[in-house]
C-alpha positions as CSV (number, residue, x, y, z in Angstrom):
1,M,-22.8,-10.0,-34.4
2,T,-26.2,-11.8,-35.3
3,E,-28.2,-10.4,-38.4
4,T,-31.9,-10.1,-38.4
5,P,-33.8,-9.8,-41.5
6,D,-34.2,-6.2,-40.8
7,D,-30.4,-6.1,-40.0
8,R,-29.5,-7.3,-43.8
9,E,-32.1,-4.8,-45.0
10,L,-31.0,-1.8,-43.5
11,I,-27.5,-2.5,-44.6
12,T,-28.5,-3.5,-47.8
13,E,-29.8,-0.1,-48.2
14,L,-26.6,1.9,-46.5
15,L,-24.4,-0.4,-49.0
16,T,-26.7,1.4,-51.8
17,L,-26.7,4.9,-50.6
18,L,-23.0,4.5,-50.2
19,R,-22.1,3.1,-53.9
20,G,-24.9,5.8,-55.0
21,G,-23.2,8.7,-53.5
22,E,-26.7,10.2,-52.2
23,E,-24.6,11.8,-49.6
24,E,-27.9,13.9,-48.4
25,A,-30.0,11.0,-48.4
26,L,-27.4,9.0,-46.1
27,R,-27.4,11.9,-43.8
28,I,-31.6,11.6,-43.4
29,F,-30.6,7.5,-43.2
30,L,-28.1,8.0,-40.6
31,R,-30.1,10.5,-38.8
32,L,-32.9,8.0,-38.4
33,A,-30.6,4.6,-37.1
34,R,-29.8,4.1,-33.6
35,T,-26.2,5.1,-33.3
36,E,-25.4,1.3,-31.7
37,D,-26.2,0.3,-35.4
38,V,-23.8,2.4,-37.2
39,A,-20.8,1.6,-34.8
40,E,-21.9,-2.4,-35.8
41,W,-22.0,-1.4,-39.2
42,L,-18.5,0.6,-39.3
43,H,-16.9,-2.6,-38.1
44,T,-18.0,-4.2,-41.3
45,L,-16.9,-1.6,-43.8
46,G,-14.1,-0.5,-45.4
47,A,-11.6,2.5,-44.2
48,E,-13.6,5.0,-47.0
49,D,-17.2,4.1,-46.2
50,R,-16.4,4.6,-42.7
51,Q,-14.9,8.2,-43.2
52,R,-18.0,8.9,-45.5
53,I,-20.4,7.9,-42.6
54,L,-18.5,10.0,-39.4
55,V,-19.1,13.1,-41.8
56,A,-22.3,12.1,-42.5
57,L,-23.3,12.0,-38.7
58,D,-23.9,15.2,-36.7
59,H,-21.9,15.9,-33.6
60,E,-23.7,14.5,-31.1
61,A,-24.2,11.0,-33.5
62,A,-20.7,11.2,-34.1
63,G,-19.8,10.9,-30.5
64,A,-22.3,8.2,-29.2
65,V,-20.5,6.1,-32.5
66,L,-17.2,6.8,-31.7
67,T,-17.6,5.5,-28.3
68,D,-19.1,2.2,-28.9
69,L,-16.1,1.4,-31.4
70,T,-13.2,-0.7,-30.9
71,A,-10.0,1.1,-30.2
72,S,-8.2,0.5,-33.5
73,I,-11.2,1.2,-35.5
74,R,-11.6,4.7,-33.3
75,S,-7.9,5.6,-33.7
76,E,-8.1,5.6,-37.4
77,L,-11.4,8.1,-37.7
78,V,-10.3,10.0,-35.4
79,D,-7.2,10.5,-37.1
80,E,-8.9,11.8,-40.0
81,I,-11.2,14.8,-37.9
82,G,-9.8,18.2,-37.8
83,P,-9.2,19.8,-34.6
84,E,-12.3,22.2,-34.2
85,R,-15.1,19.3,-35.2
86,L,-13.7,17.0,-32.8
87,A,-14.1,19.4,-30.2
88,R,-17.2,19.9,-31.1
89,I,-17.8,15.9,-30.9
90,A,-16.2,15.8,-27.4
91,E,-18.8,18.9,-26.3
92,T,-21.5,16.3,-26.8
93,L,-20.0,13.6,-24.5
94,P,-19.7,13.1,-20.7
95,A,-16.5,15.0,-19.8
96,D,-14.7,11.0,-18.8
97,E,-15.6,9.6,-22.4
98,A,-14.4,13.0,-23.9
99,A,-11.4,12.9,-21.9
100,D,-10.7,8.8,-23.1
101,L,-11.4,10.0,-27.0
102,I,-9.2,13.0,-26.6
103,G,-6.4,11.5,-24.4
104,E,-5.9,8.6,-27.5
105,L,-4.4,11.9,-29.8
106,Q,-0.7,12.8,-30.0
107,P,0.2,15.7,-27.1
108,H,0.0,18.3,-29.9
109,E,-3.0,17.1,-31.5
110,T,-4.8,17.0,-27.8
111,E,-3.5,20.4,-27.1
112,Q,-5.2,21.6,-30.6
113,V,-8.2,20.0,-30.0
114,L,-8.7,21.8,-26.4
115,S,-8.1,24.9,-27.5
116,H,-11.1,24.7,-29.5
117,I,-12.9,23.7,-26.1
118,A,-14.9,26.5,-23.8
119,D,-12.8,27.2,-21.1
120,E,-14.7,25.7,-18.3
121,D,-15.0,22.3,-20.2
122,E,-11.4,22.8,-21.4
123,A,-10.6,22.8,-17.4
124,V,-12.3,19.6,-16.3
125,L,-10.7,18.0,-19.2
126,R,-7.3,18.7,-18.6
127,G,-8.3,17.9,-14.9
128,L,-9.3,14.5,-16.1
129,L,-6.6,14.2,-18.6
130,A,-4.2,14.6,-15.8
131,Y,-4.9,11.0,-13.9
132,P,-3.6,7.9,-15.3
133,E,-5.9,6.1,-17.6
134,D,-6.2,3.1,-15.2
135,T,-6.7,4.7,-12.0
136,A,-10.5,6.0,-10.3
137,G,-9.4,9.5,-11.4
138,G,-8.5,8.2,-15.6
139,I,-12.3,6.4,-15.5
140,M,-14.4,8.9,-13.4
141,T,-17.0,11.0,-14.4
142,P,-16.4,14.5,-12.1
143,E,-20.2,15.0,-13.4
144,V,-21.9,14.3,-10.0
145,V,-24.9,15.6,-7.6
146,A,-23.2,17.3,-4.6
147,L,-25.0,19.5,-2.4
148,K,-24.9,21.0,1.2
149,P,-26.5,19.6,3.7
150,E,-28.6,22.3,5.2
151,E,-30.8,21.9,1.4
152,T,-33.6,20.5,1.8
153,V,-35.1,17.3,0.1
154,D,-37.3,19.5,-2.2
155,D,-34.6,21.6,-3.0
156,A,-32.7,18.5,-4.5
157,I,-35.5,17.2,-6.2
158,R,-35.5,20.5,-8.1
159,F,-31.7,20.2,-8.7
160,L,-32.4,16.6,-10.4
161,R,-35.1,18.0,-12.4
162,S,-32.8,20.4,-14.0
163,A,-29.5,18.5,-14.2
164,G,-28.3,17.5,-17.4
165,E,-28.4,14.0,-18.6
166,E,-24.5,13.3,-18.6
167,I,-24.8,13.5,-14.7
168,P,-25.3,9.9,-13.4
169,I,-27.9,10.0,-10.4
170,S,-27.8,6.9,-8.8
171,A,-27.5,9.2,-5.1
172,V,-27.6,12.3,-4.1
173,Y,-23.8,13.4,-2.2
174,V,-23.7,15.8,0.6
175,V,-20.8,17.6,1.0
176,D,-19.3,21.1,3.4
177,D,-18.6,24.4,1.6
178,E,-15.0,22.9,0.8
179,R,-16.3,20.1,-0.9
180,H,-15.5,17.0,1.8
181,L,-17.9,14.3,1.5
182,L,-20.3,13.7,4.2
183,G,-22.5,11.2,3.3
184,F,-25.4,10.5,0.7
185,V,-28.8,10.1,0.1
186,R,-30.4,7.2,-1.8
187,L,-33.2,8.4,-4.1
188,R,-35.4,5.8,-2.8
189,R,-35.1,7.5,0.9
190,M,-35.4,11.1,-0.5
191,V,-38.4,10.0,-2.7
192,T,-40.0,8.9,0.6
193,A,-38.8,11.6,2.8
194,R,-40.8,14.7,3.6
195,P,-40.1,17.5,1.2
196,A,-38.6,20.2,3.9
197,A,-36.2,17.6,5.6
198,R,-32.9,18.4,5.4
199,L,-30.5,16.2,3.6
200,G,-28.3,16.3,6.2
201,D,-30.6,14.8,8.4
202,I,-31.5,11.5,6.5
203,M,-28.3,11.0,4.9
204,S,-26.0,8.0,5.4
205,T,-22.6,8.7,6.7
206,D,-21.6,4.7,6.3
207,V,-20.1,6.0,3.2
208,I,-17.4,3.8,1.3
209,S,-15.5,6.1,-1.2
210,V,-12.0,5.8,-3.2
211,P,-8.8,7.4,-3.5
212,V,-8.4,9.0,-7.0
213,D,-5.2,7.2,-7.6
214,T,-7.1,3.8,-6.9
215,D,-5.9,1.2,-9.3
216,Q,-8.9,0.7,-11.6
217,E,-9.2,-3.3,-10.8
218,E,-9.6,-2.1,-7.2
219,V,-12.2,-0.4,-7.7
220,A,-14.3,-2.7,-10.3
221,D,-13.4,-4.9,-7.2
222,L,-15.4,-3.1,-5.1
223,V,-18.1,-2.2,-7.0
224,D,-18.5,-5.6,-7.8
225,K,-18.5,-6.4,-3.8
226,Y,-20.8,-4.1,-2.3
227,S,-23.3,-4.3,-5.8
228,F,-22.9,-0.4,-6.5
229,L,-24.3,1.7,-9.0
230,A,-21.3,4.0,-8.2
231,V,-18.9,4.7,-6.0
232,P,-17.4,8.5,-5.2
233,V,-14.2,9.5,-6.0
234,V,-12.0,11.6,-3.3
235,D,-9.0,13.4,-3.2
236,A,-6.2,13.1,-0.2
237,E,-8.3,15.4,1.9
238,H,-11.5,14.0,1.2
239,R,-12.6,16.6,-1.3
240,L,-15.4,14.6,-3.7
241,L,-13.6,14.8,-7.4
242,G,-16.5,12.6,-9.3
243,V,-17.6,9.1,-9.4
244,V,-16.5,5.7,-11.0
245,T,-20.4,4.1,-12.4
246,V,-20.9,1.0,-13.2
247,D,-20.6,1.3,-17.3
248,D,-17.5,2.0,-16.3
249,V,-16.7,-0.5,-13.8
250,I,-17.7,-3.2,-17.2
251,D,-15.2,-1.1,-19.3
252,V,-12.8,-2.3,-17.0
253,I,-13.5,-5.8,-16.5
254,E,-13.5,-6.0,-20.2
255,E,-10.1,-4.2,-20.3
256,E,-9.0,-6.7,-18.0
257,T,-10.2,-9.6,-19.0
258,T,-9.1,-9.1,-22.6
259,E,-5.5,-8.3,-21.3
260,D,-5.6,-11.2,-19.3
261,I,-6.4,-13.3,-21.8
262,Y,-3.3,-12.4,-24.1
263,K,-1.0,-12.6,-22.3
264,M,-2.0,-16.2,-21.0
265,A,-1.2,-16.6,-24.5
266,G,2.2,-15.0,-25.1
267,S,0.9,-12.1,-26.5
268,S,-0.3,-8.9,-25.9
269,A,-3.6,-6.4,-25.9
270,E,-2.2,-4.1,-28.4
271,E,-2.1,-6.1,-31.2
272,E,-6.1,-5.9,-30.7
273,E,-5.2,-2.2,-32.0
274,S,-2.8,-2.5,-34.6
275,E,-3.3,-3.3,-38.4
276,S,0.9,-3.8,-38.6
277,V,2.0,-7.2,-39.1
278,L,5.5,-6.5,-37.8
279,H,4.0,-5.0,-35.0
280,V,1.9,-8.2,-34.0
281,V,5.1,-10.3,-34.8
282,R,7.2,-7.8,-32.3
283,H,5.0,-8.9,-29.6
284,R,4.5,-12.6,-30.3
285,L,7.9,-13.8,-31.2
286,P,9.9,-13.0,-27.7
287,W,8.0,-15.7,-26.3
288,L,8.3,-18.0,-29.1
289,L,11.6,-17.5,-28.8
290,V,11.5,-18.3,-25.1
291,C,9.7,-21.5,-26.3
292,L,12.7,-22.4,-28.8
293,I,15.4,-22.2,-26.4
294,G,13.0,-24.4,-23.4
295,T,13.1,-27.2,-26.3
296,Q,16.3,-27.2,-26.6
297,L,16.6,-27.5,-22.5
298,S,14.1,-31.0,-23.3
299,S,16.2,-32.3,-26.0
300,L,19.4,-31.7,-24.1
301,V,17.2,-34.2,-21.0
302,L,16.2,-36.6,-23.9
303,A,20.1,-36.6,-25.4
304,L,21.4,-37.4,-21.5
305,A,18.5,-40.1,-21.2
306,S,19.1,-41.5,-24.3
307,R,23.2,-42.2,-23.7
308,D,22.3,-43.7,-19.6
309,I,19.2,-45.4,-20.3
310,G,19.5,-48.6,-22.2
311,L,15.8,-48.9,-22.6
312,Y,15.5,-45.6,-23.6
313,A,14.1,-46.5,-27.2
314,Q,11.3,-47.6,-25.3
315,L,10.8,-44.9,-22.5
316,S,10.9,-42.1,-25.4
317,I,7.6,-43.7,-27.1
318,F,5.8,-42.0,-23.8
319,T,7.4,-38.7,-24.0
320,A,4.6,-37.4,-25.6
321,A,2.0,-38.9,-22.8
322,I,4.1,-37.4,-20.6
323,M,4.5,-33.8,-21.7
324,A,0.5,-33.8,-22.6
325,M,-0.3,-34.9,-19.3
326,A,1.9,-32.4,-16.8
327,G,0.9,-29.4,-19.4
328,N,-2.6,-29.9,-18.6
329,T,-1.9,-30.8,-14.8
330,S,-0.2,-27.5,-14.8
331,L,-2.5,-25.7,-16.9
332,Q,-5.6,-26.4,-14.5
333,S,-3.6,-25.7,-11.4
334,S,-2.1,-22.3,-13.0
335,T,-5.9,-21.3,-14.4
336,T,-7.4,-22.0,-11.0
337,T,-5.2,-20.2,-9.0
338,V,-4.7,-17.0,-11.8
339,R,-8.7,-16.7,-11.3
340,R,-8.6,-17.2,-7.6
341,L,-6.0,-14.0,-7.4
342,A,-7.8,-12.1,-10.0
343,L,-11.1,-12.3,-7.6
344,D,-9.4,-11.6,-4.6
345,T,-10.3,-15.3,-2.7
346,L,-6.9,-16.3,-2.3
347,P,-4.9,-14.3,0.6
348,R,-1.8,-14.7,1.1
349,S,-2.3,-16.4,4.3
350,R,-3.4,-19.6,2.5
351,F,-1.1,-19.6,0.0
352,V,1.0,-22.7,1.4
353,R,-2.3,-24.5,1.7
354,H,-3.5,-24.0,-2.1
355,V,0.2,-25.4,-3.4
356,L,-0.4,-28.4,-1.1
357,R,-3.6,-29.3,-1.9
358,E,-3.3,-28.1,-5.5
359,T,-0.2,-31.0,-5.7
360,T,-1.7,-33.7,-3.6
361,V,-5.1,-33.3,-6.4
362,A,-2.2,-33.8,-9.3
363,L,-0.7,-37.1,-7.5
364,L,-3.8,-38.5,-6.9
365,M,-5.0,-37.9,-10.7
366,G,-1.1,-39.0,-11.6
367,L,-1.4,-42.5,-9.7
368,V,-4.4,-43.0,-11.5
369,C,-3.4,-41.9,-14.9
370,G,-0.1,-43.5,-13.9
371,G,-1.6,-47.0,-13.0
372,A,-3.5,-46.8,-16.5
373,A,-0.1,-45.4,-18.9
374,S,1.5,-48.8,-17.1
375,L,-1.1,-51.0,-17.6
376,L,-1.2,-50.0,-21.4
377,A,2.5,-50.4,-21.4
378,L,2.3,-54.0,-20.3
379,V,-0.7,-54.7,-23.1
380,F,1.2,-52.9,-25.9
381,H,4.7,-53.4,-25.4
382,H,4.9,-56.4,-23.4
383,N,7.5,-54.9,-20.8
384,P,6.9,-54.8,-16.9
385,M,10.1,-52.9,-16.6
386,I,8.6,-49.9,-18.2
387,G,5.2,-50.5,-16.8
388,L,6.8,-50.2,-13.7
389,A,8.9,-47.2,-14.1
390,L,6.6,-45.5,-16.0
391,G,3.6,-45.5,-13.1
392,P,5.4,-43.4,-10.7
393,A,7.0,-41.5,-13.3
394,M,4.0,-40.2,-14.6
395,A,2.8,-39.6,-11.0
396,I,5.3,-37.5,-10.1
397,G,5.6,-35.9,-13.2
398,M,2.0,-34.3,-12.7
399,A,2.9,-33.5,-9.0
400,A,5.7,-31.5,-9.6
401,A,3.4,-29.6,-13.0
402,S,0.7,-29.2,-10.6
403,L,3.0,-27.5,-8.1
404,L,4.6,-25.2,-10.7
405,G,1.0,-24.3,-12.2
406,A,-0.2,-23.5,-8.5
407,A,3.1,-21.8,-7.5
408,M,3.9,-19.5,-10.1
409,P,0.9,-17.5,-10.4
410,M,1.4,-16.5,-6.5
411,V,5.3,-15.9,-7.0
412,L,4.5,-13.7,-9.4
413,D,1.9,-11.6,-7.5
414,L,4.3,-11.5,-4.3
415,V,6.8,-9.4,-7.1
416,S,3.9,-7.5,-8.3
417,V,4.0,-9.0,-11.6
418,D,0.5,-9.8,-13.3
419,P,-0.4,-13.3,-12.6
420,A,-1.9,-14.3,-15.7
421,V,1.7,-14.6,-17.0
422,A,1.8,-17.9,-15.5
423,S,-0.5,-19.2,-18.1
424,G,1.7,-18.2,-20.9
425,P,4.6,-19.7,-23.1
426,L,6.8,-19.3,-20.1
427,V,5.7,-21.6,-17.9
428,S,4.6,-23.9,-20.5
429,T,8.5,-24.3,-21.4
430,I,9.5,-24.7,-18.1
431,N,6.9,-27.4,-17.4
432,D,7.8,-29.6,-20.4
433,S,11.3,-29.5,-19.4
434,L,10.7,-30.4,-15.5
435,A,8.4,-32.9,-16.7
436,L,11.0,-35.1,-18.9
437,T,13.8,-34.1,-16.2
438,L,11.7,-35.5,-13.8
439,Y,10.2,-38.7,-16.1
440,F,13.9,-39.7,-17.2
441,G,14.9,-39.6,-13.6
442,V,12.3,-41.3,-12.0
443,A,12.4,-44.0,-14.6
444,T,16.5,-44.5,-14.5
445,A,16.4,-44.6,-10.7
446,I,13.3,-47.3,-10.7
447,L,15.2,-49.3,-13.4
448,V,18.6,-49.4,-11.7
449,L,16.7,-50.5,-8.7
450,V,14.9,-53.2,-10.0
451,G,17.3,-54.3,-12.4
C-alpha cells in the first residue's frame, strides 16, 4: 500500500485513539473515514486492535469493511462476532456478499446466524448457500430487475427509481409469468424509447445466459469475451435466477490467478489464509519430497554415466548448464501453454501443432546455445571431443525439455487436471532427470562413434 502524507496522519491519529482508549472518539473518527481505508488499516494492525475497530463500526460500515479484507483476517474477525450482530451486518450487504460471509462459518454457526435473519432474506441466503461456491449460482446476485413484456418503459423507469442500491442495473430483463427469461432491454435503448412503449416490443431476444451450475471460470471467460457488465443466470427450465456482475468476475479472476500461481510454485492458496506454520508445511512438503526423489533419479544417472564414460569428469562440468538450459526452455514452453489454455486460445485440435512448434523452436535455440557451449568447451578445456559431444547433447536436451513443457499441461487438461500444475516441481523434477539422461546418453553415443 502506498501511503500519502494524509494517510500517514490518519493512521497516526487512529493509533493515538486506540492507545488512549477513547472509544467514543474512535467511533466518530471511523464514521468519518472511508470503509476502503479502514479495511487497509486493519491489514497493518494487530488482532486486538482489529477487533476494537470492528466493534466501533456500525453494522453497515462493518459489512463494507469485512468484504474488503483478505480471507484470513475476515475469518479471524468473524469468529469473534456474535451470531445476532453478524446477522445484522449480513442484512446490510447484497445477498451474494452476505452469503459469502456466512458461508465461511461452520454449518452450526451458519444456522445460528440465519436464525436471526428475517424469513424472506433467510430463504434467499439459503438458496445461494445451496450452490457450490465456484459456480455461477455461488457467485451470482439474486437481486435483478425483471419485468413483464407488457409493462412499459415508463413502468420500468418508475421501478428503477424505487430499486435499492444493492440491485445491479445494467439492463432490464424481460420474463414471463413463470419467470422464464425472454429477453433484455439495455438502459440506453429504454431511455431513447417512447414512455408508452412496451418492453416486449423493444427488447432484444438475443440474450446470452449461463446455467446455474456453470463453472465460475467459464462465466468469467464469457463476460470477458463479450465485454458484458452482467450475465443472467438461469435454471434448467430457463427461469431467471440472478446475474453475475463484472465485479464478481474480477473477484473470480483474482482468485483463479492466485490459485494458479500457488500451484506453479508447488503450494496452495490455502496457506494465504492460514497463520499455522504446520499448515503451510503440510502443503509445501509433498512437492519437496517429489523433488528429493527426482534428485535421486538424477544422481543415479550421474552414477551410471561415471561408470561408463571415461570422460565423465570433464562432461560433468557442464551438467549444471545442461539442467539450467533445459529447465528454462521447459518453463518457457509450459508457461506459454498454460496461459493459452487458461485464455482458451489453444483448441484441442491444435495440440499436436503447438507441441511441434514449441519443440522446433527449442531445437533451433538449442543448436545456437549448443554451438556456443561447444566453442566455450574448446576454448577453456582444449578438448574438441568434449565440444563435439556437448553441442548436440544440449540441443537435444533442450528440445526434449520443451516437448515435456508443452505436452504436460495439455495432457493434464485432457484428464481434467489444472494445467498450472505442469509448471510446478513435478515437471521440473522430471525435466532434470530427462535432461541429464539425454545429455550423457547423446554424449556417450557421440564419443563412442568418433572414438
